[in-house]
Kinemage of the C-alpha trace (Angstrom):
@kinemage 1
@onewidth
@group {chain A} dominant
@subgroup {mainchain}
@vectorlist {calphas} color= white
{ca met a 1} P 0.000 0.000 0.000
{ca pro a 2} L 1.466 3.451 -0.950
{ca arg a 3} L 2.696 5.626 1.885
{ca leu a 4} L 0.129 8.335 1.082
{ca ile a 5} L -2.756 5.881 1.459
{ca gln a 6} L -1.337 4.670 4.760
{ca phe a 7} L -1.056 8.275 5.931
{ca phe a 8} L -4.684 9.124 5.183
{ca thr a 9} L -5.895 5.851 6.654
{ca ala a 10} L -4.119 6.728 9.896
{ca leu a 11} L -5.490 10.277 9.731
{ca ala a 12} L -9.049 8.963 9.394
{ca ala a 13} L -8.537 6.716 12.433
{ca leu a 14} L -7.300 9.673 14.462
{ca ser a 15} L -10.340 11.734 13.439
{ca leu a 16} L -12.619 8.978 14.729
{ca leu a 17} L -10.787 8.995 18.030
{ca gly a 18} L -11.094 12.769 18.110
{ca ala a 19} L -14.856 12.470 17.803
{ca ala a 20} L -15.094 11.054 21.333
{ca pro a 21} L -16.447 13.404 24.027
{ca val a 22} L -13.895 15.781 25.518
{ca phe a 23} L -14.033 18.060 28.522
{ca ala a 24} L -12.735 21.238 26.870
{ca ala a 25} L -15.131 22.609 24.249
{ca ala a 26} L -13.933 24.679 21.300
{ca thr a 27} L -13.672 28.426 21.886
{ca ala a 28} L -14.984 29.100 18.381
{ca thr a 29} L -15.774 27.328 15.119
{ca val a 30} L -15.159 28.501 11.552
{ca glu a 31} L -18.478 28.980 9.703
{ca ala a 32} L -17.418 30.144 6.246
{ca val a 33} L -14.191 30.925 4.400
{ca gln a 34} L -13.560 32.989 1.311
{ca ala a 35} L -9.948 31.896 0.730
{ca pro a 36} L -7.088 32.527 1.120
{ca ala a 37} L -7.004 32.326 4.906
{ca trp a 38} L -4.910 30.596 7.557
{ca arg a 39} L -4.912 29.552 11.208
{ca asp a 40} L -1.641 29.949 13.126
{ca arg a 41} L -1.099 27.723 16.162
{ca asn a 42} L 2.093 26.924 18.084
{ca gly a 43} L 4.334 28.139 15.294
{ca ser a 44} L 2.598 26.312 12.430
{ca ser a 45} L 0.035 27.480 9.868
{ca val a 46} L -2.795 25.597 8.162
{ca ala a 47} L -5.359 26.728 5.633
{ca leu a 48} L -8.613 27.811 7.258
{ca ala a 49} L -11.638 25.596 6.544
{ca pro a 50} L -15.360 25.533 7.484
{ca gly a 51} L -15.953 23.436 10.594
{ca met a 52} L -12.445 23.993 11.942
{ca glu a 53} L -12.439 24.380 15.732
{ca leu a 54} L -10.405 27.172 17.306
{ca lys a 55} L -8.533 27.097 20.597
{ca ser a 56} L -7.287 29.800 22.912
{ca gly a 57} L -4.145 31.375 21.484
{ca asp a 58} L -5.027 30.798 17.830
{ca val a 59} L -4.371 33.597 15.351
{ca leu a 60} L -6.352 33.833 12.117
{ca arg a 61} L -5.118 35.558 8.980
{ca thr a 62} L -6.991 36.419 5.805
{ca gly a 63} L -5.362 37.257 2.495
{ca pro a 64} L -6.230 39.816 -0.207
{ca gly a 65} L -9.937 39.786 -1.071
{ca ala a 66} L -10.625 37.143 1.594
{ca arg a 67} L -13.291 36.876 4.312
{ca ala a 68} L -13.991 34.534 7.224
{ca tyr a 69} L -16.951 33.988 9.562
{ca leu a 70} L -16.479 32.566 13.059
{ca met a 71} L -19.090 31.416 15.572
{ca leu a 72} L -18.032 31.813 19.196
{ca ala a 73} L -19.027 29.089 21.651
{ca glu a 74} L -21.785 31.190 23.258
{ca gly a 75} L -23.392 32.145 19.947
{ca ser a 76} L -21.784 35.424 18.924
{ca arg a 77} L -20.520 35.832 15.370
{ca val a 78} L -17.283 37.437 14.215
{ca lys a 79} L -16.786 38.463 10.592
{ca leu a 80} L -13.283 39.208 9.313
{ca gly a 81} L -12.410 41.208 6.223
{ca glu a 82} L -9.437 40.920 3.909
{ca ser a 83} L -5.814 41.156 5.109
{ca ala a 84} L -6.986 40.764 8.706
{ca arg a 85} L -5.197 39.303 11.718
{ca phe a 86} L -7.357 38.181 14.612
{ca ser a 87} L -6.477 36.431 17.887
{ca val a 88} L -8.621 34.477 20.351
{ca his a 89} L -7.781 34.039 24.042
{ca ser a 90} L -10.071 32.310 26.529
{ca arg a 91} L -9.673 30.376 29.782
{ca ser a 92} L -13.270 29.143 29.862
{ca leu a 93} L -13.457 25.413 30.568
{ca asn a 94} L -17.064 25.351 29.354
{ca pro a 95} L -17.250 28.279 26.886
{ca ala a 96} L -20.725 27.325 25.659
{ca arg a 97} L -22.041 28.113 29.142
{ca thr a 98} L -19.620 30.630 30.668
{ca phe a 99} L -17.733 32.527 27.993
{ca arg a 100} L -14.776 34.656 29.071
{ca ala a 101} L -12.614 35.844 26.227
{ca ala a 102} L -10.238 38.517 24.982
{ca leu a 103} L -10.381 38.968 21.227
{ca gly a 104} L -7.687 40.862 19.387
{ca val a 105} L -8.086 42.646 16.061
{ca leu a 106} L -4.444 43.050 15.103
{ca ala a 107} L -5.087 44.271 11.559
{ca gly a 108} L -7.979 44.760 9.164
{ca ala a 109} L -11.743 45.062 9.516
{ca phe a 110} L -14.187 43.026 11.593
{ca arg a 111} L -17.795 42.863 12.695
{ca phe a 112} L -18.932 41.447 16.036
{ca thr a 113} L -22.584 40.580 16.656
{ca thr a 114} L -23.602 39.055 19.961
{ca gly a 115} L -25.867 36.039 20.052
{ca lys a 116} L -28.884 35.807 22.343
{ca leu a 117} L -27.883 34.298 25.682
{ca lys a 118} L -29.849 31.577 27.406
{ca arg a 119} L -30.613 31.921 31.121
{ca thr a 120} L -27.900 29.351 31.850
{ca gln a 121} L -25.239 31.299 29.918
{ca ser a 122} L -22.988 34.235 30.773
{ca arg a 123} L -20.631 36.315 28.643
{ca asp a 124} L -17.647 38.562 29.350
{ca val a 125} L -15.909 39.675 26.158
{ca ala a 126} L -13.304 42.359 25.586
{ca ile a 127} L -12.077 43.229 22.104
{ca arg a 128} L -8.723 44.888 21.509
{ca val a 129} L -8.747 46.970 18.310
{ca gly a 130} L -5.315 48.442 17.709
{ca thr a 131} L -4.717 50.795 20.662
{ca ser a 132} L -8.312 50.645 21.914
{ca thr a 133} L -10.106 48.095 24.117
{ca ile a 134} L -13.858 47.559 23.819
{ca gly a 135} L -16.122 46.301 26.596
{ca ile a 136} L -19.189 44.559 25.178
{ca arg a 137} L -22.734 45.093 26.484
{ca gly a 138} L -24.890 42.971 24.167
{ca thr a 139} L -24.270 44.686 20.892
{ca asp a 140} L -23.543 44.821 17.182
{ca leu a 141} L -20.415 46.694 16.154
{ca trp a 142} L -18.043 47.163 13.236
{ca gly a 143} L -14.426 48.218 13.429
{ca arg a 144} L -11.034 48.275 11.800
{ca thr a 145} L -7.415 49.037 12.578
{ca asn a 146} L -4.736 50.029 10.086
{ca ala a 147} L -1.724 52.314 9.745
{ca ser a 148} L -3.884 55.449 9.928
{ca gly a 149} L -5.601 54.524 13.209
{ca asp a 150} L -8.574 52.758 14.765
{ca leu a 151} L -12.296 53.081 14.091
{ca val a 152} L -15.120 51.432 16.030
{ca ala a 153} L -18.762 51.950 15.002
{ca leu a 154} L -21.746 51.072 17.221
{ca leu a 155} L -24.680 49.645 15.281
{ca glu a 156} L -26.798 48.529 18.228
{ca gly a 157} L -26.434 48.229 22.020
{ca arg a 158} L -23.661 49.812 24.050
{ca ile a 159} L -19.864 49.697 24.167
{ca asp a 160} L -17.223 51.144 26.468
{ca ile a 161} L -13.993 52.023 24.657
{ca thr a 162} L -10.758 52.570 26.597
{ca arg a 163} L -7.779 54.241 24.956
{ca gly a 164} L -4.824 55.837 26.682
{ca gly a 165} L -6.421 55.461 30.100
{ca gln a 166} L -9.620 57.267 29.101
{ca thr a 167} L -12.989 55.532 28.616
{ca thr a 168} L -15.635 56.615 26.119
{ca thr a 169} L -19.135 55.119 26.154
{ca leu a 170} L -21.177 54.808 22.977
{ca thr a 171} L -24.928 54.245 23.273
{ca gln a 172} L -26.219 55.955 20.124
{ca pro a 173} L -26.602 53.653 17.109
{ca met a 174} L -24.564 54.713 14.044
{ca ser a 175} L -22.076 56.630 16.137
{ca tyr a 176} L -18.390 55.799 15.901
{ca phe a 177} L -15.157 56.221 17.805
{ca asp a 178} L -12.455 57.683 15.563
{ca ala a 179} L -8.885 57.328 16.863
{ca pro a 180} L -6.291 58.497 14.325
{ca arg a 181} L -2.760 57.281 15.009
{ca gly a 182} L -0.927 59.746 17.260
{ca lys a 183} L -3.940 62.090 17.581
{ca glu a 184} L -6.840 62.681 19.949
{ca ser a 185} L -9.899 60.483 19.539
{ca ala a 186} L -13.403 61.779 18.841
{ca val a 187} L -16.964 60.466 18.670
{ca lys a 188} L -18.695 61.129 15.361
{ca thr a 189} L -21.907 60.254 13.517
{ca leu a 190} L -21.698 57.566 10.853
{ca asp a 191} L -23.524 58.207 7.596
{ca pro a 192} L -25.600 55.102 6.646
{ca ala a 193} L -24.377 55.333 3.044
{ca val a 194} L -20.765 55.341 4.239
{ca phe a 195} L -21.425 52.379 6.518
{ca lys a 196} L -22.898 50.395 3.645
{ca gly a 197} L -19.501 50.552 1.972
{ca leu a 198} L -17.673 49.701 5.178
{ca ala a 199} L -19.939 46.734 5.920
{ca arg a 200} L -19.171 45.193 2.535
{ca gln a 201} L -15.561 44.818 3.691
{ca thr a 202} L -16.613 42.071 6.126
{ca glu a 203} L -19.610 40.522 4.335
{ca ile a 204} L -19.636 37.323 2.297
{ca leu a 205} L -22.262 37.650 -0.431
{ca ala a 206} L -23.611 35.164 -2.950
{ca gly a 207} L -21.083 34.824 -5.753
{ca asp a 208} L -18.027 35.581 -3.590
{ca gly a 209} L -16.761 31.993 -3.832
{ca ala a 210} L -16.944 31.102 -0.153
{ca ala a 211} L -16.889 27.559 1.244
{ca arg a 212} L -19.413 26.787 3.966
{ca gly a 213} L -20.295 23.812 6.143
{ca ala a 214} L -22.221 22.025 3.401
{ca gly a 215} L -22.270 21.996 -0.371
{ca ala a 216} L -22.098 19.395 -3.120
{ca trp a 217} L -19.890 21.347 -5.519
{ca arg a 218} L -16.120 21.075 -5.504
{ca val a 219} L -13.008 22.385 -7.208
{ca leu a 220} L -10.601 19.858 -8.699
{ca ala a 221} L -7.347 21.730 -8.175
{ca ala a 222} L -5.029 19.115 -9.676
{ca glu a 223} L -4.827 15.431 -10.530
{ca thr a 224} L -1.798 13.129 -10.701
{ca asp a 225} L -0.773 9.477 -10.584
{ca ser a 226} L 2.376 10.336 -8.630
{ca glu a 227} L 2.351 10.197 -4.844
{ca glu a 228} L 5.228 12.652 -4.686
{ca ser a 229} L 3.480 15.132 -6.985
{ca ala a 230} L 0.244 14.823 -4.988
{ca leu a 231} L 2.032 15.832 -1.818
{ca glu a 232} L 3.772 18.708 -3.600
{ca phe a 233} L 0.428 20.004 -4.890
{ca tyr a 234} L -1.067 19.547 -1.412
{ca asp a 235} L 1.631 21.663 0.241
{ca gln a 236} L 1.512 24.318 -2.479
{ca ile a 237} L -2.262 24.768 -2.293
{ca arg a 238} L -2.497 24.803 1.507
{ca glu a 239} L 0.400 27.244 1.820
{ca ala a 240} L -1.536 29.503 -0.565
{ca gly a 241} L -4.394 29.494 1.982
{ca phe a 242} L -6.845 27.043 0.398
{ca ala a 243} L -8.059 24.051 2.438
{ca val a 244} L -7.408 21.244 -0.057
{ca arg a 245} L -7.649 17.506 0.578
{ca ile a 246} L -6.291 14.521 -1.321
{ca arg a 247} L -8.648 11.838 -2.602
{ca pro a 248} L -6.834 8.618 -3.659
{ca leu a 249} L -8.600 6.485 -6.274
{ca thr a 250} L -7.631 3.094 -7.662
{ca arg a 251} L -7.228 2.962 -11.420
{ca glu a 252} L -8.906 0.316 -13.549
{ca thr a 253} L -5.553 -1.007 -14.735
{ca asp a 254} L -3.128 -0.684 -11.860
{ca gly a 255} L -1.785 1.880 -9.430
{ca trp a 256} L -3.423 4.943 -7.912
{ca asn a 257} L -4.744 8.303 -9.015
{ca tyr a 258} L -4.722 11.286 -6.650
{ca gln a 259} L -7.223 14.148 -6.846
{ca leu a 260} L -6.620 17.458 -5.040
{ca leu a 261} L -10.045 18.834 -4.078
{ca leu a 262} L -11.554 21.922 -2.467
{ca gly a 263} L -15.081 21.339 -1.191
{ca asn a 264} L -18.237 22.728 0.441
{ca tyr a 265} L -19.476 25.092 -2.293
{ca ser a 266} L -23.233 25.586 -2.575
{ca asp a 267} L -23.372 25.796 -6.372
{ca ala a 268} L -21.273 25.787 -9.519
{ca asp a 269} L -20.939 29.587 -9.567
{ca glu a 270} L -19.452 29.693 -6.062
{ca ala a 271} L -17.043 26.896 -6.939
{ca gly a 272} L -16.110 28.685 -10.171
{ca val a 273} L -15.174 31.878 -8.324
{ca ala a 274} L -13.061 29.864 -5.870
{ca ala a 275} L -11.358 28.081 -8.783
{ca ser a 276} L -10.482 31.423 -10.359
{ca arg a 277} L -9.008 32.694 -7.088
{ca leu a 278} L -7.001 29.489 -6.702
{ca lys a 279} L -5.633 29.808 -10.238
{ca thr a 280} L -4.519 33.371 -9.535
{ca ala a 281} L -2.801 32.317 -6.306
{ca thr a 282} L -1.073 29.170 -7.561
{ca gly a 283} L -0.959 29.181 -11.361
{ca leu a 284} L -2.829 25.848 -11.464
{ca asn a 285} L -5.750 25.203 -13.843
{ca pro a 286} L -8.541 23.961 -11.556
{ca lys a 287} L -12.001 22.952 -12.739
{ca val a 288} L -15.434 22.725 -11.130
{ca val a 289} L -16.800 19.240 -10.414
{ca arg a 290} L -19.716 17.743 -8.507
């Protein structure tokens, strides 16, 4: 049996073992990915994929034109825009019930929308956006940090923003905290038309080529009868930020054929957009399959 088949057989066995109940629940789970995107953990990086569970200390990165949706254990959603860096830190042993977390927006745009808590749940979330720290009070907010400074907009609810030892409270929807780098901060009113453009930076829309938790359409990134080439393609595609997998197939004559596949696209159009993005990133000539 080829080494690659042995490897994936062992990997499948480990995944079955990993399905057993564990005491520490995931801090967050990846809902959708518009590649390229990566998860950094303990000095190693892997391509981000729908269904991937996140642990305390993980850092997520999105590439140019990318997006990612995350669902926190207590039901809140985080949306990340392109070229973002986002960290998750939590010491909650049962985050689905008692969620204590510090989220860090290290670069790029994000949107945070709290989920409705059950009576048995509690939440304590702080979000660091550049030089500002946000205290959450059941809310919907949008923000970004870049070389020019930090911006945090309140869409609903209430937030307390601390910067340089001073705290500013926002309670008025469509108000925002503007903190230019090296200058005094100010609270301003956000024009709805301006926000519409900002919100698009973190939204995944139909036709964006995002992979989600389910979908019958796939992208065939490459195909080879060489085990060595299959592994080379695998490394190349995942390093580019696309969550590819290898499917080994027996040939009618003899030997094996290896398909490199991206999955979880809802229709052919979504898969086609993802294939185009993959071609741009890697130079490969992928095609849409079902």
